[in-house]
C-alpha positions in Angstrom: 15.8 -51.3 50.3 12.9 -49.5 48.4 10.5 -47.1 50.1 6.8 -47.9 50.4 6.1 -45.4 47.5 8.2 -47.2 45.2 6.8 -50.7 46.3 3.4 -49.4 45.1 4.6 -47.8 42.1 6.3 -51.3 41.0 2.8 -53.4 42.2 0.8 -50.8 40.2 3.0 -50.8 37.0 3.1 -54.7 37.2 -0.7 -55.1 37.8 -1.4 -52.8 34.7 1.0 -54.9 32.4 -1.4 -57.8 33.6 -4.6 -56.1 33.0 -3.6 -54.8 29.4 -2.2 -58.2 28.4 -4.9 -60.4 29.5 -7.5 -57.8 28.1 -5.7 -58.1 24.7 -5.3 -61.5 25.0 -9.2 -61.9 25.7 -9.8 -59.5 22.6 -8.0 -61.5 20.4 -9.4 -64.7 21.5 -12.8 -63.5 20.9 -11.7 -62.6 17.3 -10.5 -66.0 16.9 -13.6 -67.5 18.2 -15.8 -65.4 15.9 -13.5 -66.6 13.2 -14.1 -70.3 14.0 -10.7 -71.4 15.5 -10.3 -73.6 17.7 -10.0 -73.2 21.8 -6.5 -74.1 21.6 -5.5 -71.4 19.5 -7.0 -69.1 22.2 -4.9 -71.3 24.8 -2.1 -70.2 22.7 -2.8 -66.7 22.8 -3.0 -66.9 26.4 0.5 -68.5 26.9 2.0 -65.7 24.6 0.3 -63.1 26.6 1.6 -64.4 30.0 5.3 -64.8 28.0 5.2 -61.1 27.3 4.0 -60.4 31.0 6.9 -62.4 32.2 9.3 -60.8 29.8 8.0 -57.0 30.7 7.6 -57.3 34.3 10.7 -58.8 36.6 10.0 -60.9 39.0 8.5 -65.0 39.4 5.5 -63.5 41.5 4.1 -61.4 38.4 4.6 -64.3 36.1 2.6 -66.9 38.7 -0.4 -64.2 39.2 -0.4 -63.7 35.6 -0.7 -67.3 34.9 -3.7 -67.7 37.3 -5.4 -64.7 36.2 -5.2 -65.9 32.4 -6.8 -69.5 33.4 -9.5 -67.7 35.0 -10.1 -65.3 32.2 -9.9 -68.1 29.3 -12.5 -70.0 31.7 -14.8 -67.3 32.3 -14.8 -66.2 28.3 -14.1 -69.4 26.4 -15.0 -72.3 28.5 -18.7 -73.4 28.7 -20.7 -72.3 30.1 -19.8 -68.8 29.2 -19.4 -65.9 31.6 -19.2 -68.2 34.7 -16.4 -69.9 36.6 -17.7 -73.5 36.3 -16.9 -76.1 33.8 -19.1 -78.7 32.3 -17.1 -80.4 29.8 -14.6 -82.7 31.1 -12.3 -81.9 28.2 -12.2 -78.2 29.2 -10.8 -79.3 32.7 -8.0 -81.0 31.4 -7.3 -78.0 28.9 -7.6 -75.6 32.0 -5.1 -77.7 34.2 -2.6 -77.9 31.4 -2.7 -74.3 30.4 -2.1 -73.4 34.1 0.7 -75.6 34.2 2.1 -74.7 31.3 1.8 -70.9 31.9 3.4 -71.3 35.3 6.6 -73.1 33.8 6.8 -70.9 31.2 6.4 -67.6 33.3 8.8 -68.9 35.6 11.7 -69.8 33.1 11.1 -66.6 31.3 11.6 -64.6 34.5 14.7 -66.9 35.3 16.3 -66.0 32.2 15.5 -62.3 32.2 16.7 -62.3 35.8 20.3 -64.2 34.4 20.5 -61.8 31.9 20.1 -58.7 33.9 22.7 -59.9 36.4 25.3 -60.6 33.3 24.5 -57.0 32.2 25.4 -55.7 35.9 28.5 -57.9 36.1 29.6 -56.5 32.9 28.7 -52.8 34.0 30.8 -53.0 37.5 33.9 -55.0 35.4 33.8 -51.9 33.2 33.4 -49.3 35.8 36.3 -50.9 37.7 38.6 -51.0 34.8 38.1 -47.6 33.9 38.5 -46.3 37.5 42.0 -48.4 37.9 43.0 -46.7 34.2 42.1 -43.3 35.1 43.6 -43.7 38.6 47.0 -44.9 37.2 47.2 -41.6 35.0 46.1 -39.2 37.6 48.8 -36.5 38.4 48.5 -36.2 42.2 46.3 -37.2 45.0 43.8 -34.4 44.1 43.5 -35.8 41.1 42.4 -39.5 42.3 40.0 -37.6 44.6 38.5 -36.1 41.9 38.5 -39.2 39.5 37.3 -41.1 42.5 34.3 -39.0 43.3 33.3 -38.9 39.7 33.7 -42.8 39.2 31.5 -43.4 42.1 29.1 -40.8 41.4 28.2 -42.3 38.1 28.3 -46.3 39.4 25.6 -45.2 42.1 23.7 -42.0 40.4 24.7 -39.6 43.2 26.7 -36.8 44.2 29.7 -38.7 46.0 32.5 -36.9 47.6 36.1 -38.0 48.1 37.9 -36.5 51.1 41.8 -36.8 51.2 43.4 -36.8 54.3 47.3 -36.3 53.0 48.7 -33.2 54.2 45.5 -31.3 55.5 44.4 -30.5 58.9 40.5 -29.7 57.9 39.6 -33.6 58.1 41.2 -34.2 61.3 37.8 -35.0 63.1 36.6 -37.4 60.5 40.3 -38.7 60.6 39.6 -39.6 64.1 36.4 -41.0 63.5 37.7 -43.5 60.6 40.7 -44.5 62.9 38.2 -45.6 65.7 35.7 -46.7 63.1 34.4 -50.5 63.8 32.2 -50.8 61.1 32.6 -51.0 57.4 31.1 -47.2 57.1 29.9 -44.6 59.3 26.1 -43.6 58.7 25.6 -39.9 59.2 22.2 -37.6 59.1 23.3 -36.3 55.7 26.4 -38.5 54.6 27.5 -41.9 55.0 31.4 -42.3 54.9 33.5 -45.2 53.8 36.9 -45.1 54.9 39.8 -45.5 52.4 42.3 -47.4 54.5 45.9 -47.7 53.4 48.9 -49.7 54.5 49.5 -47.5 57.5 46.5 -45.0 58.3 43.1 -43.9 56.8 43.9 -41.9 53.4 40.4 -40.5 53.2 37.0 -41.2 52.9 34.0 -41.6 50.3 31.3 -39.8 51.1 27.7 -40.8 49.5 24.7 -38.7 50.5 22.4 -40.3 53.3 19.1 -40.4 51.1 21.0 -42.4 48.4 23.2 -44.5 50.9 20.3 -46.0 52.6 18.8 -47.3 49.7 22.1 -49.0 48.3 21.5 -53.1 48.1 24.3 -55.4 49.5 25.6 -55.8 46.1 26.0 -52.3 45.6 27.7 -52.1 48.8 29.9 -54.6 47.7 30.9 -53.1 44.6 32.0 -49.9 46.3 34.1 -51.8 48.9 35.9 -53.0 45.6 36.3 -49.4 44.1 37.5 -48.1 47.5 40.0 -50.8 47.7 41.1 -49.8 44.1 41.2 -46.0 45.1 43.4 -47.0 48.4 45.6 -49.0 46.2 46.4 -46.0 44.1 46.4 -43.6 46.9 48.9 -45.5 49.2 51.1 -46.2 46.2 51.2 -42.3 45.1 51.8 -41.2 49.0 54.6 -43.7 49.3 56.3 -42.4 46.1 55.9 -38.8 47.6 57.4 -40.0 50.8 60.7 -41.7 48.9 61.2 -38.6 47.0 60.9 -36.3 49.9 63.6 -38.7 51.9 65.7 -38.5 48.8 65.3 -34.6 48.7 66.7 -34.7 52.3 69.3 -36.6 51.9 70.6 -34.5 48.8 
Protein backbone atom coordinates (compact mmCIF):
# COMPACT_ATOMS: atom_id res chain seq x y z
CA UNK A 1 0.00 0.00 0.00
CA UNK A 2 1.51 3.33 -1.12
CA UNK A 3 0.51 6.82 -0.07
CA UNK A 4 -0.54 9.51 -2.55
CA UNK A 5 2.89 11.17 -2.59
CA UNK A 6 4.62 7.89 -3.47
CA UNK A 7 2.13 7.26 -6.28
CA UNK A 8 2.67 10.76 -7.68
CA UNK A 9 6.46 10.36 -7.52
CA UNK A 10 6.29 7.01 -9.33
CA UNK A 11 3.96 8.47 -11.98
CA UNK A 12 6.22 11.47 -12.58
CA UNK A 13 9.30 9.22 -12.76
CA UNK A 14 7.71 6.95 -15.35
CA UNK A 15 6.39 9.86 -17.42
CA UNK A 16 9.87 11.41 -17.37
CA UNK A 17 11.38 8.18 -18.64
CA UNK A 18 8.79 7.99 -21.45
CA UNK A 19 9.35 11.64 -22.41
CA UNK A 20 13.15 11.39 -22.47
CA UNK A 21 13.21 8.08 -24.38
CA UNK A 22 10.64 9.11 -27.01
CA UNK A 23 12.32 12.51 -27.43
CA UNK A 24 15.66 10.74 -27.89
CA UNK A 25 14.17 8.30 -30.40
CA UNK A 26 12.65 11.22 -32.34
CA UNK A 27 16.02 13.00 -32.43
CA UNK A 28 17.80 9.88 -33.65
CA UNK A 29 15.01 9.35 -36.18
CA UNK A 30 15.55 12.83 -37.63
CA UNK A 31 19.26 12.14 -37.93
CA UNK A 32 18.60 8.88 -39.75
CA UNK A 33 16.06 10.58 -41.99
CA UNK A 34 18.60 13.32 -42.83
CA UNK A 35 21.16 10.62 -43.65
CA UNK A 36 18.75 8.98 -46.04
CA UNK A 37 17.76 5.88 -44.07
CA UNK A 38 14.32 4.38 -44.64
CA UNK A 39 11.38 4.61 -42.26
CA UNK A 40 11.84 0.99 -41.16
CA UNK A 41 15.13 1.96 -39.47
CA UNK A 42 13.35 4.76 -37.64
CA UNK A 43 10.66 2.32 -36.54
CA UNK A 44 13.36 0.08 -35.08
CA UNK A 45 14.74 3.05 -33.11
CA UNK A 46 11.30 3.66 -31.58
CA UNK A 47 10.92 -0.03 -30.75
CA UNK A 48 14.31 0.08 -29.00
CA UNK A 49 13.13 3.11 -27.01
CA UNK A 50 9.98 1.23 -25.93
CA UNK A 51 12.09 -1.75 -24.92
CA UNK A 52 14.30 0.48 -22.76
CA UNK A 53 11.26 2.20 -21.22
CA UNK A 54 9.66 -1.13 -20.31
CA UNK A 55 12.92 -2.27 -18.75
CA UNK A 56 13.61 0.96 -16.82
CA UNK A 57 10.06 1.45 -15.48
CA UNK A 58 8.38 -1.54 -13.85
CA UNK A 59 4.77 -2.10 -14.85
CA UNK A 60 2.80 -3.22 -17.88
CA UNK A 61 0.86 0.04 -18.13
CA UNK A 62 4.02 2.09 -18.58
CA UNK A 63 5.10 0.01 -21.56
CA UNK A 64 1.64 0.12 -23.11
CA UNK A 65 1.41 3.92 -22.72
CA UNK A 66 4.91 4.25 -24.18
CA UNK A 67 3.96 2.13 -27.20
CA UNK A 68 1.01 4.38 -28.05
CA UNK A 69 2.99 7.59 -27.50
CA UNK A 70 5.82 6.25 -29.67
CA UNK A 71 3.34 5.40 -32.43
CA UNK A 72 1.84 8.90 -32.36
CA UNK A 73 5.33 10.44 -32.32
CA UNK A 74 6.39 8.40 -35.36
CA UNK A 75 3.18 9.35 -37.16
CA UNK A 76 3.62 13.04 -36.33
CA UNK A 77 7.30 13.39 -37.25
CA UNK A 78 7.99 10.76 -39.89
CA UNK A 79 4.76 9.89 -41.74
CA UNK A 80 3.57 12.15 -44.55
CA UNK A 81 2.04 14.67 -44.23
CA UNK A 82 4.60 15.65 -41.60
CA UNK A 83 3.67 17.32 -38.30
CA UNK A 84 0.08 16.13 -38.42
CA UNK A 85 -1.66 13.02 -37.17
CA UNK A 86 -3.30 12.30 -40.52
CA UNK A 87 -1.91 9.63 -42.87
CA UNK A 88 -2.30 9.74 -46.66
CA UNK A 89 -0.05 6.89 -47.76
CA UNK A 90 -1.72 3.48 -47.13
CA UNK A 91 1.69 1.88 -46.58
CA UNK A 92 2.22 4.17 -43.58
CA UNK A 93 -1.04 2.96 -42.07
CA UNK A 94 0.20 -0.64 -42.23
CA UNK A 95 3.55 0.44 -40.79
CA UNK A 96 1.89 2.28 -37.90
CA UNK A 97 -0.46 -0.63 -37.13
CA UNK A 98 2.40 -3.13 -37.15
CA UNK A 99 4.52 -0.79 -35.05
CA UNK A 100 1.74 -0.46 -32.46
CA UNK A 101 1.22 -4.22 -32.24
CA UNK A 102 4.96 -4.95 -32.07
CA UNK A 103 5.53 -2.24 -29.49
CA UNK A 104 2.65 -3.53 -27.37
CA UNK A 105 3.93 -7.13 -27.44
CA UNK A 106 7.53 -6.06 -26.83
CA UNK A 107 6.70 -3.85 -23.86
CA UNK A 108 4.43 -6.50 -22.32
CA UNK A 109 7.00 -9.29 -22.64
CA UNK A 110 9.80 -7.07 -21.33
CA UNK A 111 7.73 -5.97 -18.32
CA UNK A 112 6.81 -9.59 -17.60
CA UNK A 113 10.46 -10.69 -17.79
CA UNK A 114 11.53 -7.91 -15.47
CA UNK A 115 8.73 -8.70 -13.02
CA UNK A 116 9.72 -12.38 -12.99
CA UNK A 117 13.36 -11.50 -12.41
CA UNK A 118 12.38 -9.17 -9.57
CA UNK A 119 10.24 -11.87 -7.95
CA UNK A 120 13.12 -14.35 -8.22
CA UNK A 121 15.50 -11.92 -6.50
CA UNK A 122 12.95 -11.26 -3.75
CA UNK A 123 12.45 -14.99 -3.15
CA UNK A 124 16.19 -15.51 -3.00
CA UNK A 125 16.56 -12.64 -0.52
CA UNK A 126 13.76 -14.08 1.62
CA UNK A 127 15.33 -17.53 1.65
CA UNK A 128 18.70 -16.03 2.61
CA UNK A 129 17.11 -14.01 5.43
CA UNK A 130 15.32 -17.06 6.83
CA UNK A 131 18.44 -19.23 6.63
CA UNK A 132 20.51 -16.55 8.37
CA UNK A 133 17.86 -16.11 11.07
CA UNK A 134 17.60 -19.84 11.79
CA UNK A 135 21.38 -20.23 11.88
CA UNK A 136 21.82 -17.34 14.32
CA UNK A 137 18.94 -18.50 16.53
CA UNK A 138 20.48 -21.98 16.75
CA UNK A 139 23.69 -20.47 18.08
CA UNK A 140 21.99 -18.08 20.56
CA UNK A 141 23.15 -18.33 24.16
CA UNK A 142 19.87 -17.42 25.88
CA UNK A 143 16.41 -15.92 25.37
CA UNK A 144 17.72 -12.34 25.44
CA UNK A 145 20.21 -13.18 22.71
CA UNK A 146 17.35 -14.64 20.66
CA UNK A 147 15.34 -11.46 21.14
CA UNK A 148 18.26 -9.35 19.93
CA UNK A 149 18.85 -11.62 16.92
CA UNK A 150 15.13 -11.60 16.04
CA UNK A 151 14.79 -7.83 16.26
CA UNK A 152 17.93 -7.38 14.16
CA UNK A 153 16.75 -9.81 11.46
CA UNK A 154 13.27 -8.27 11.22
CA UNK A 155 14.70 -4.75 11.15
CA UNK A 156 17.04 -5.69 8.30
CA UNK A 157 14.36 -7.50 6.29
CA UNK A 158 11.77 -4.72 6.52
CA UNK A 159 14.02 -1.65 6.82
CA UNK A 160 12.71 -0.48 10.17
CA UNK A 161 13.53 -0.34 13.88
CA UNK A 162 11.78 -3.51 15.01
CA UNK A 163 11.69 -4.79 18.59
CA UNK A 164 11.31 -8.24 20.10
CA UNK A 165 9.73 -8.35 23.57
CA UNK A 166 10.06 -11.62 25.50
CA UNK A 167 7.64 -12.67 28.23
CA UNK A 168 9.90 -15.33 29.79
CA UNK A 169 10.15 -14.64 33.55
CA UNK A 170 9.24 -10.98 33.05
CA UNK A 171 6.32 -9.11 34.63
CA UNK A 172 6.78 -5.79 32.85
CA UNK A 173 4.96 -7.04 29.73
CA UNK A 174 1.95 -8.53 31.52
CA UNK A 175 -0.53 -6.20 29.80
CA UNK A 176 0.89 -7.03 26.40
CA UNK A 177 0.85 -10.74 27.24
CA UNK A 178 -2.80 -10.53 28.23
CA UNK A 179 -3.62 -8.71 25.01
CA UNK A 180 -1.83 -11.38 22.97
CA UNK A 181 -3.69 -14.17 24.81
CA UNK A 182 -7.02 -12.62 23.83
CA UNK A 183 -5.97 -11.56 20.34
CA UNK A 184 -8.28 -12.82 17.61
CA UNK A 185 -6.35 -11.43 14.63
CA UNK A 186 -2.89 -12.10 13.16
CA UNK A 187 -1.51 -8.88 14.63
CA UNK A 188 -2.50 -6.06 16.94
CA UNK A 189 -2.36 -2.61 15.26
CA UNK A 190 -1.61 0.28 17.59
CA UNK A 191 -0.98 3.99 17.21
CA UNK A 192 2.80 3.73 17.55
CA UNK A 193 3.48 0.03 16.97
CA UNK A 194 1.90 -3.03 15.42
CA UNK A 195 2.46 -6.17 17.48
CA UNK A 196 2.77 -9.66 16.00
CA UNK A 197 2.50 -12.37 18.68
CA UNK A 198 5.11 -15.09 19.05
CA UNK A 199 3.09 -18.12 20.09
CA UNK A 200 4.70 -21.16 21.68
CA UNK A 201 3.15 -24.58 22.13
CA UNK A 202 1.58 -23.61 25.45
CA UNK A 203 1.57 -19.83 25.75
CA UNK A 204 2.57 -16.53 24.11
CA UNK A 205 6.35 -16.16 24.27
CA UNK A 206 6.59 -12.54 23.18
CA UNK A 207 5.84 -10.10 20.38
CA UNK A 208 7.56 -8.67 17.34
CA UNK A 209 6.91 -4.95 17.36
CA UNK A 210 7.11 -2.87 14.16
CA UNK A 211 6.62 0.92 13.97
CA UNK A 212 3.09 1.76 12.80
CA UNK A 213 4.24 4.06 9.98
CA UNK A 214 6.17 1.15 8.49
CA UNK A 215 3.68 -1.60 9.28
CA UNK A 216 0.79 0.17 7.55
CA UNK A 217 2.76 0.10 4.27
CA UNK A 218 3.60 -3.60 4.41
CA UNK A 219 2.28 -5.73 1.55
CA UNK A 220 0.59 -9.09 2.04
CA UNK A 221 3.77 -10.81 0.84
CA UNK A 222 5.80 -8.96 3.47
CA UNK A 223 3.33 -9.90 6.18
CA UNK A 224 3.55 -13.53 5.08
CA UNK A 225 7.34 -13.41 5.24
CA UNK A 226 7.18 -11.86 8.70
CA UNK A 227 4.85 -14.63 9.83
CA UNK A 228 7.30 -17.29 8.62
CA UNK A 229 10.12 -15.53 10.47
CA UNK A 230 8.01 -15.41 13.62
CA UNK A 231 7.32 -19.14 13.36
CA UNK A 232 11.07 -19.77 13.26
CA UNK A 233 11.58 -17.47 16.25
CA UNK A 234 8.78 -19.18 18.17
CA UNK A 235 10.22 -22.62 17.50
CA UNK A 236 13.67 -21.59 18.73
CA UNK A 237 12.31 -19.83 21.82
CA UNK A 238 9.95 -22.69 22.64
CA UNK A 239 12.79 -25.19 22.37
CA UNK A 240 15.07 -23.10 24.58
CA UNK A 241 12.34 -22.46 27.15
CA UNK A 242 11.50 -26.18 27.31
CA UNK A 243 15.16 -27.03 27.89
CA UNK A 244 15.36 -24.46 30.68
CA UNK A 245 12.30 -25.92 32.39
CA UNK A 246 13.78 -29.40 32.09
CA UNK A 247 17.05 -28.23 33.61
CA UNK A 248 15.19 -26.61 36.50
CA UNK A 249 13.16 -29.78 37.06
CA UNK A 250 16.31 -31.90 37.06
CA UNK A 251 17.95 -29.51 39.54
CA UNK A 252 14.98 -29.81 41.91
CA UNK A 253 15.20 -33.61 41.83
CA UNK A 254 18.89 -33.53 42.70
